[in-house]
N, C-alpha and C positions, 0 to 999 in steps of 0.2 A: 639534402635530406627531403624526402617528399612530404610537401606540406599537409597532404591528406593524412598522413599518419604521425603528424607532429602535434603533440598535445599544447593546448594554451598556456602560455606563460601565466603563472599566479603571482599575486603580490600579497604576502602574508606576514604578518610580525606581531609578537606579543605585546599586549597593551596591558600592562601590570598583571594582576592575577587572572583576569579574563582573557588574556592572550588574544588580540585581534590581530590578524596577520597583515604585514606590508612589504616583507622581504621577498624579492623576486625568486621563484624557484626555476631550475633549468627544465627545458622541455623534455617530455618523457618520450624519447625516441624507442621504436619498437627493437628488440633485441632478437636474433634469430631465435627460431622455433625449432625444438627437437624434432617435431614432426610436422607433417602438412597441415597448413591451417584448414580445420574442418569447415568453418564459415567464414568467408572473406570479410564479413561484417566486423569481426573481433581480431584485435592485435594484442600481441605481448608487449607492453611497455617496458622500460627499464624498471626491473623490479625494486632495487634499492631505492631509486628516486620516488616510484609510485608508493612504497611503504612508507617513506618519510613524510610525504606530502599527506597521505591519508591520516597517519597519527597525528601530525601537527593539526590537521583539520578538526579530527574526531575528538582529540582531547580538548581543544579549545570550545568546541560544542558542548562536550561533557561538563566543563567548568561552568559555562554559562547557564547551563541547566540547573546544576547544583546550586548556584547562587542567585538564580531568578534574574540574570542580567540580560534584559531585553535587547539593548543595544548590541552586546557582543554577539548574541544569539542570531540577530539578524544579519550580522556581517558575514557569518559562516554557513547560514542555512539558506537554501534554494529559494528563490522567489515563488516557484511553484508550490513547494512544500510550506512555505509561510501562508500563502492564501488558502491551501486546503486545510490547514490546521485551523486557521481564523474562520473558514466557512463551517467546520464542524462544530465548533464551539458556538458560534452565532446561530446556527440552525438549530442548536438545543437551548437557545435563548439564555446563553451564558454570555460572559463579558471577556473579550480578548484584549489583551494578552493576560489579564489577571488570573483568569480560570485556567489558564494553560499552565502556568509555572506553580500553581497551587498544588501541593502534595504529590509532585511528580516523583516516580521512582528513580532511584540512583542509578543512571546508566552504567552499564558494566565497564570496568577498567580493562584496557587492552592488554595490561600487564598479565591477565589471567589467561590470556589466549596465545596460541602460536601462529605466527604469520604463515599463510600458505602461499599466497600469490595474487597477482592483479592481472585484470584483462580490461582491454579499452574498446569502446564502440563508438558508433556515430562518427566515424572519421576522427577519432581521438577527442571527442567532445564528452564523453561519458566514461567512468571508471568504476568497476566493481573490484573491492578488495576482500579477500577471504581469509579468516582465521579460524581455527578450532580450539576448543577448550571446554572444560566441564562448567555447566551452569545449572544453577537451581531456579527453577521457574514456579513460582508460587510455593504449595507446601510439599510438593513432591520431592523426591531424592534428586541430588545433582546428576545429571546426564550430559554426556558429551555432545556438543551442538556445533555446527558450523555457523559463525557470525559473519554475516556478508554486509559490508558498508558501501553504499551508493553515493557516487559523487557525479556532479555534472560542472561543466565550464560555462560560466555565464559572462559575456563581455569581457572575456580575458582572465576572469578570476574563478578559481575553483571553490565550489560550495559543496557542503554536505546535505544530501537529500534524505536518506533513511537507512535503517538497518534492519535486517531480517535475521531470525534464528532459523536453523533446520536440524531437527533431531536426527543424529546419526546413529541411534540405537538399532534400527531396523535396516540400516544401509552399510553393512560391514565392508563390503567392497569399496564403496565410495570413502568410508572413513580411512580405509587402508591407503588408497590413493592419496588422499588429502595429507595424510601424515607423512607420505613419501615425497610430497611437493610434486605430484604428477600434475603440471599444469594443464594437461590435455582434458582433464575432467571438469575444469572450470568452463570448457566450451560445451561439453556434452550435456551437462546439467542445467536446466532452466533457471534455477535459483541462484546460480554463480555467475550468471552473466551480466554484463552491464546493459543499460537501456540501449535499444536499437535506434531510437530517436530521442531528441532532447524533449523531457516533459514539458507541456505548455502549462502556463499558469491559468487556471480557471477564472472566470469573472467573480468579483467578490459579490456575494449574495446579501440579501437583506434578511432582517429578523422574520421568521416564519409566523404565520398565522397558526399553524398546527405543527408540532414537532413530529416528523415522520422517520421511519426506518424502512429499509428494504433488506428483506431476508431471502437468501437464496441457497438452494441445496442442489447443485447441478453436477453430479458425477460424470465424467465422460464428456462434458460438454463446455463450450466457451460461449459466454453471453455478453454482448455489448448493450449497454442500456442507457436511456436518457430520461428523466422524469421531469415533467413540466417544462421541458427545453433548457433547463438549467443544470440539474444535477446528473452527471456523467459516471458511469459505474462500468467496470470490466470484472467479470469472474471467469475463473479458468479451472474446471475440474476441481470445484471446492464447495464447501459450506461456509458461509460467512454472512454477517449482517453489516450494513453501512447506515451511516445517518445519511439523510436525504438533504442535500445542500439546498437551502432556501425553504425546506419543508413541505408539508402539504397545505391546503386551503379548502375551506368550505366551498360548495359549488363544484364546478367542473376541473378535473385535473387530466394530465394525460401522461401516458409512458409509452415509449418505443423502444423496441429491442430486437435483436437479431439473436438466433441460436444456431450454433455450429456443433454438430456431433462428431466426435473423434471416433472413427470406426475402429481404431486400434485400442481403444479402451472400453471397459464395462460401462455401460450406461443406463442403470436401473432407473427406479422413480425417481422424478424431478420436480421441484417445487419453486416457485416465485411468490412472494407474499409482501404486500405493502400494508404497514401498519401506523396508525395514529398511535402515538405514545402519550401515556397520562401525564398530566402536569399537576393534577390534584391526588394528594396522598390518600391511597386505599383504592385508586381507581386502576383499571388494567387496561393493557393495550387492546385495540380492536382493528382487526383485519377489514380492509377496504378494498382489496384487489387481491386476486390469486390467479396463479397458472399452475395446474397440479396434473401431472402425467404419470402414469405407471410405464413399467418397462417394454410393454407391448405398443405404446403410443410413439408416433413420429413427432419429434419436437419441432415446431415452428414459432418463429417470431411473429411480430406484428406490431400495429400501432393501435391504441385503445384509448377511448375517453371514458372516465369514470366520475361519478359524483359522490361527494361526502356530504351528508345531509344532517340533520340535527338529531335523527332517530340514531344513527351510527354513533354520534358523538355521546348521545345519552346513554347508549348501551354500555359505555366504559365503566359506568357507576356500578357497583356491585348491587345496589338496591333497585335496579332497573328490572322493571316486570313487562311481562308480555312476551311476544315472539321475537327472538333474536334476530336483527336485520342481518340480511346476507351481504357478504363483500359481492363486488363485480368479478364475475367468473371468465376469465379469458377464453376457457373451454368448459363445457358442461362437466359438473362432477359426476363421477362414475357411482352408481348405488353400491353402498358397503355390502362386501359379501358377509 
């Protein structure tokens, strides 16, 4: 069997109710594909073995979350995900792991979903397993979603990394193919693919001086970003806010980013904003850096140094009087029409 497409053996076994794995699983050898491989990075593992492995890991992770069992959670959660979660909590001046397990929503049970299939990547070191089923998010009605579980193999052991939902209400053809277990759709849609490379664990950050968030609205664009040399972010044709790992600080801060425009997609107005977030009740966030473009502009990245001074911090108070301080503008703002 080709070692490049052989999945690492995993040792997993139930430890009481929290179920920490130790029983070796067979390698996930690829099965013949019904159609030519679209992308040679991805392979089809043995679907029965992949399903069993994914459900063992996910169910153990789910129980550890429900019971706040840190030891069991660490055994089945990837190192990189543990550090990212820890950095997010510390960067908001919380306490880890206490604040992570507090008031966590109950992860969905896989019994509510139908298994579709699994796809392997990174020479068999990553695995994406897709399910479909009805799910109620928030107060809205239950809608059919794809539920994609991501796993990685670390030092010979499989670990759970993260789960993502994809609403299928506006994707009828994709929905139909998923229900038909057409595994070629897993290669064609970004959200169903495993990681191309193993995710690296970020460095553990320190408690920040100022809590910071980055807001990006970048339709039709891919952005790779690093803030203060520590906090790394990737945005792809989306609108999202991230906590800045290590936060921001009074005085000089840096941001470096690249912007790639996808010519095959619409790319209207775009915005990047860095905000200091309030720690005092009643205060509001303040923007300290922005990069705002309209649909006629060409998006270009760069490296910038900006300063956060006492006046910017003071303007977070609703009782602040005087002219509001301006954030650092990466490009000059256009006059309002």
